[in-house]
C-alpha positions as CSV (number, residue, x, y, z in Angstrom):
1,M,-23.8,-15.9,84.4
2,P,-24.1,-15.6,80.6
3,K,-24.4,-18.8,78.6
4,K,-21.1,-19.8,76.9
5,R,-21.4,-19.5,73.1
6,I,-21.0,-22.9,71.4
7,L,-22.6,-22.2,68.0
8,P,-19.5,-20.7,66.4
9,F,-17.6,-23.8,67.1
10,I,-20.3,-26.0,65.8
11,I,-20.4,-24.0,62.6
12,L,-16.6,-24.1,62.3
13,G,-16.9,-27.9,62.6
14,I,-19.6,-28.1,59.9
15,I,-17.6,-25.9,57.5
16,N,-14.4,-27.9,58.3
17,N,-16.3,-31.1,57.4
18,H,-18.0,-29.6,54.3
19,P,-15.7,-27.0,52.6
20,Q,-17.6,-24.6,50.3
21,I,-20.9,-25.0,52.1
22,T,-23.7,-22.5,51.9
23,G,-25.5,-20.9,54.9
24,R,-28.6,-22.8,53.8
25,E,-26.7,-26.0,53.9
26,I,-25.2,-25.2,57.3
27,T,-28.7,-24.5,58.7
28,A,-29.9,-27.8,57.2
29,E,-27.2,-29.7,59.1
30,F,-29.2,-28.8,62.3
31,A,-32.1,-30.8,60.9
32,T,-30.1,-34.0,60.6
33,E,-27.4,-35.6,62.8
34,I,-26.3,-32.4,64.7
35,G,-30.0,-31.6,65.3
36,D,-30.2,-34.8,67.3
37,F,-28.2,-33.1,70.1
38,W,-28.0,-29.4,69.2
39,K,-30.5,-27.0,67.8
40,A,-29.9,-23.8,65.9
41,S,-32.2,-21.8,63.6
42,H,-31.6,-19.8,60.5
43,S,-31.9,-16.6,62.5
44,Q,-29.0,-17.8,64.8
45,V,-26.7,-19.2,62.0
46,Y,-26.5,-16.2,59.7
47,P,-25.5,-13.5,62.3
48,E,-22.9,-16.0,63.6
49,L,-21.5,-16.5,60.1
50,K,-21.1,-12.7,59.8
51,R,-19.3,-12.5,63.2
52,M,-17.0,-15.4,62.2
53,F,-16.3,-13.7,58.9
54,N,-15.4,-10.4,60.6
55,D,-13.2,-12.3,63.1
56,G,-11.3,-13.9,60.2
57,W,-12.4,-17.5,61.1
58,I,-14.0,-18.1,57.7
59,Y,-14.1,-16.6,54.3
60,D,-16.9,-16.6,51.7
61,S,-17.2,-16.6,47.9
62,K,-20.2,-15.7,45.9
63,S,-22.2,-18.2,44.0
64,K,-22.0,-17.9,40.2
65,N,-25.7,-18.8,39.9
66,N,-27.2,-16.8,42.8
67,A,-25.8,-13.4,43.9
68,K,-27.2,-13.8,47.4
69,E,-25.8,-17.2,48.0
70,R,-22.3,-17.5,49.5
71,Y,-20.0,-20.5,50.0
72,Y,-18.1,-20.6,53.3
73,T,-14.7,-22.0,53.9
74,I,-12.7,-22.2,57.1
75,T,-9.5,-20.1,57.3
76,A,-6.2,-21.1,59.0
77,Q,-7.2,-19.0,62.0
78,G,-10.6,-20.8,62.0
79,H,-8.8,-24.1,62.1
80,E,-6.7,-22.9,65.0
81,V,-9.8,-21.7,66.9
82,L,-11.7,-25.0,66.2
83,N,-8.7,-27.1,67.3
84,K,-8.3,-25.1,70.6
85,W,-11.9,-25.6,71.3
86,L,-11.7,-29.4,70.6
87,D,-8.7,-29.6,72.9
88,Q,-10.6,-28.1,75.9
89,L,-11.9,-30.7,78.3
90,V,-15.7,-30.8,79.0
91,T,-16.1,-29.7,82.6
92,D,-19.9,-29.3,82.9
93,L,-22.7,-31.7,82.3
94,P,-25.3,-30.3,79.8
95,I,-28.4,-28.7,81.1
96,H,-31.3,-30.7,80.0
97,E,-34.8,-29.3,79.4
98,D,-36.7,-32.5,80.1
99,L,-40.3,-31.8,80.7
100,F,-41.2,-35.4,81.3
101,S,-38.7,-35.6,84.3
102,L,-39.8,-32.1,85.5
103,K,-43.5,-33.1,85.6
104,L,-42.7,-36.4,87.3
105,F,-40.6,-34.6,89.9
106,F,-43.6,-32.5,91.0
107,I,-46.1,-35.5,91.4
108,K,-46.1,-36.5,95.1
109,D,-48.5,-39.5,95.2
110,Q,-47.3,-42.8,93.8
111,H,-50.9,-43.6,92.8
112,D,-51.4,-40.4,90.8
113,E,-53.2,-41.3,87.6
114,R,-51.0,-39.0,85.6
115,I,-47.9,-41.1,86.1
116,P,-48.9,-44.0,83.9
117,Q,-50.1,-41.6,81.3
118,L,-46.8,-39.7,81.3
119,I,-44.9,-43.0,81.1
120,A,-47.0,-44.3,78.3
121,R,-46.5,-41.2,76.2
122,Q,-42.8,-41.0,76.9
123,L,-42.5,-44.6,75.8
124,I,-44.2,-43.8,72.5
125,L,-41.8,-40.8,71.9
126,L,-38.7,-42.7,72.8
127,K,-39.5,-45.8,70.7
128,K,-40.1,-43.4,67.8
129,E,-36.8,-41.7,68.5
130,L,-35.0,-45.1,68.8
131,N,-36.4,-46.2,65.4
132,Y,-35.2,-43.0,63.9
133,L,-31.7,-43.3,65.4
134,E,-31.3,-47.0,64.3
135,Q,-32.4,-46.0,60.7
136,R,-29.8,-43.2,60.7
137,R,-27.1,-45.7,61.8
138,Q,-28.0,-48.0,58.9
139,T,-28.2,-45.2,56.4
140,V,-25.1,-43.2,57.5
141,F,-22.9,-46.1,58.6
142,A,-23.6,-48.8,56.0
143,N,-20.1,-50.2,56.2
144,E,-16.9,-50.2,58.2
145,K,-15.2,-47.6,56.0
146,T,-17.8,-45.0,56.7
147,I,-17.5,-45.7,60.4
148,Q,-13.8,-45.3,60.3
149,N,-14.0,-42.1,58.3
150,N,-16.5,-40.5,60.7
151,Y,-15.7,-42.3,63.9
152,G,-16.7,-39.5,66.3
153,H,-20.0,-39.1,64.6
154,Y,-20.5,-42.9,64.9
155,L,-19.7,-42.8,68.6
156,I,-22.3,-40.0,69.2
157,L,-25.0,-41.9,67.3
158,T,-24.4,-45.2,69.1
159,R,-24.3,-43.3,72.4
160,A,-27.7,-41.8,71.6
161,I,-29.1,-45.3,70.7
162,S,-27.7,-46.7,74.0
163,R,-29.1,-43.8,76.1
164,T,-32.6,-44.1,74.4
165,Q,-32.6,-47.9,74.9
166,G,-31.8,-47.4,78.6
167,Q,-34.6,-44.9,79.0
168,I,-37.0,-47.3,77.4
169,Q,-35.9,-50.1,79.6
170,W,-36.3,-48.0,82.8
171,L,-39.8,-46.8,81.7
172,E,-41.0,-50.3,80.9
173,E,-39.7,-51.6,84.3
174,T,-41.4,-48.7,86.0
175,Q,-44.6,-49.3,84.1
176,K,-44.6,-53.0,85.3
177,Q,-44.1,-51.9,88.9
178,L,-47.0,-49.5,88.7
179,E,-49.2,-52.3,87.3
180,E,-48.5,-54.7,90.3
C-alpha cells in the first residue's frame, strides 16, 4: 500500500503561517520546530512546490534581488485543501523507526551485556533532546502571548517534552532494576 503523501499539507501549513516565504526558508523550517517530528529535504520540498503550484494551491512571485529565488503564497484553493486536511481525524498511529526499541526487542537474555550499554546511550541521547526541547520552549514561548498566538505549536512542544521525560524515567527505572 503506498504511503499517504503528507508533505504538501505541511508545506501548505508553513506557507499559511509565513506568507511570502522562499523555498529555502521552507526547507529551513524542517531544521527547527517541524523537524522535531517531521523530516523533509531540499530534494523533496522543491518538486512538491512545483506540483502544488501546478495544482493551483500556491502561487509564486520572483525576487527583485535574485532571479532564481521565488516567494510562495497560499491561494484560496490552497486554504481550502489545508482546512479539509486539518478537519480529517487522525486514524492511524505513526510508524516509528526506533532502532533502540528494535535492538532491545531482539535481545533474549536479560543478562545480555548489551542491554545496559543500549540504555546508557539512549539516556544520553534523550537527555540531550530534552535539554534542546526545554530551550526551544523558553526561546519560542517566552510569554503567555506567544503561547496563545501559536497554541498548537506550544501543545506539540510540551507533548514532546513530556514524552521525552517519560522515556528518561522508564530508562532510569530499568537501569536501576538491572543493577540490582
